[in-house]
C-alpha positions as CSV (number, residue, x, y, z in Angstrom):
1,M,0.0,0.0,0.0
2,R,1.4,3.4,-1.0
3,P,0.5,6.4,1.1
4,Y,-1.0,9.3,-0.8
5,K,0.1,12.9,-0.2
6,G,1.7,11.8,3.1
7,R,-1.7,11.0,4.6
8,K,-1.9,8.3,7.4
9,L,-4.3,5.4,7.4
10,D,-5.8,4.4,10.8
11,P,-6.3,0.6,10.5
12,S,-8.7,0.7,13.5
13,R,-11.2,2.7,11.5
14,P,-13.3,1.8,8.5
15,I,-12.0,2.5,5.0
16,R,-13.8,2.9,1.6
17,V,-12.1,1.4,-1.5
18,Y,-12.8,1.8,-5.2
19,R,-11.1,0.6,-8.3
20,N,-9.1,3.4,-9.8
21,L,-9.4,3.2,-13.6
22,R,-7.1,6.2,-14.2
23,V,-4.0,5.0,-12.3
24,G,-4.8,1.3,-11.9
25,G,-5.2,-0.7,-8.7
26,Y,-7.4,0.6,-5.9
27,S,-7.8,3.9,-4.1
28,V,-8.3,3.8,-0.3
29,Q,-10.4,6.5,1.4
30,Q,-10.8,7.4,5.0
31,D,-12.8,10.4,6.1
32,A,-13.8,11.0,2.4
33,K,-10.1,11.6,1.5
34,V,-7.8,9.3,-0.5
35,V,-5.1,8.2,1.9
36,A,-3.4,5.4,-0.1
37,H,-3.3,3.4,-3.3
38,A,-2.9,-0.3,-3.5
39,E,-2.5,-3.1,-6.0
40,S,-4.3,-5.5,-3.7
41,L,-5.7,-5.5,-0.2
42,A,-8.0,-7.6,2.1
43,M,-10.9,-6.3,4.1
44,R,-13.1,-7.7,6.8
45,Q,-16.7,-6.8,7.8
46,A,-17.2,-5.4,4.3
47,R,-20.2,-3.9,2.6
48,F,-20.6,-3.3,-1.1
49,L,-22.1,0.1,-1.8
50,V,-23.3,1.6,-5.0
51,N,-24.6,5.2,-5.2
52,E,-27.8,4.9,-7.2
53,A,-27.6,8.4,-8.7
54,G,-24.1,7.7,-9.9
55,Y,-25.3,4.4,-11.4
56,L,-28.1,6.1,-13.2
57,R,-25.8,8.8,-14.5
58,V,-23.4,6.2,-16.0
59,R,-26.3,4.4,-17.6
60,A,-27.6,7.7,-19.1
61,T,-24.4,9.2,-20.3
62,G,-22.0,6.3,-20.7
63,R,-19.3,8.3,-18.8
64,K,-17.4,6.7,-16.0
65,T,-17.7,8.1,-12.5
66,V,-16.6,6.9,-9.1
67,H,-19.9,5.6,-7.5
68,A,-19.2,2.0,-6.3
69,Y,-17.2,1.1,-3.2
70,V,-16.3,-1.6,-0.8
71,E,-16.4,-0.3,2.8
72,G,-15.0,-2.2,5.8
73,Y,-11.9,-2.7,7.9
74,L,-8.4,-3.4,6.6
75,S,-7.4,-7.0,7.1
76,E,-4.2,-9.0,7.1
77,G,-5.4,-11.2,4.4
78,W,-6.9,-14.7,3.8
79,R,-7.4,-16.9,6.8
80,N,-8.1,-20.4,5.6
81,R,-11.2,-21.9,7.1
82,G,-11.1,-25.4,5.8
83,H,-12.6,-25.7,2.3
84,D,-13.6,-22.0,1.8
85,V,-13.4,-21.3,-1.9
86,P,-13.3,-17.6,-2.8
87,K,-16.1,-16.4,-5.2
88,R,-15.6,-13.6,-7.7
89,V,-17.7,-10.5,-7.4
90,T,-18.4,-8.2,-10.3
91,Y,-20.0,-4.8,-11.0
92,N,-20.5,-3.1,-14.3
93,P,-23.1,-0.4,-14.5
94,R,-23.3,-0.6,-18.2
95,T,-24.3,-4.2,-18.2
96,S,-25.8,-4.8,-14.8
97,T,-29.5,-5.2,-14.1
98,G,-29.3,-2.9,-11.0
99,P,-27.1,-0.7,-8.8
100,Y,-25.4,-3.6,-6.9
101,F,-22.5,-6.0,-6.9
102,T,-23.2,-9.6,-7.9
103,L,-21.5,-13.0,-7.6
104,A,-20.0,-13.8,-11.1
105,H,-21.0,-17.4,-11.2
106,S,-24.6,-17.0,-10.1
107,G,-25.6,-13.4,-10.6
108,R,-26.8,-13.3,-7.0
109,R,-26.6,-9.9,-5.3
110,V,-23.9,-9.3,-2.7
111,D,-24.3,-6.7,0.0
112,D,-22.4,-7.7,3.2
113,V,-19.5,-10.2,3.6
114,D,-17.1,-11.3,6.4
115,W,-14.1,-11.0,4.1
116,V,-13.2,-9.6,0.7
117,F,-9.9,-9.6,-1.3
118,L,-9.4,-6.9,-3.9
119,G,-6.5,-7.6,-6.3
120,P,-5.3,-7.4,-9.9
121,G,-7.4,-10.5,-10.7
122,G,-10.6,-9.0,-9.4
123,V,-12.7,-8.9,-6.2
124,F,-13.3,-12.1,-4.3
125,V,-15.4,-13.0,-1.3
126,R,-16.0,-15.9,1.0
């Protein structure tokens, strides 16, 4: 994780992460300010959030805007719990049927999860 503009990340407080299409990887926000950039990170007690107005704006104009996030607490990474297999999560406002993240294999909506990994290969939950 690379600090941004010398800002400090407090790991005891929630963060909000979004995929940064301009510079690549992910941007990490705390208190509505970008505090770091990362190629990959893990989070616990995570929620998938989509701003519905932003979703509708992308659908109407076709222009990309930051309006979808994963919110939760920074985690040390994967803790293997037997046979847990991570499941890929996707979100594409241009092709989705609604303003929410879904499991890639089933199309089922995803809102809250215990653990999420965001990396170069995508977003995965268990």
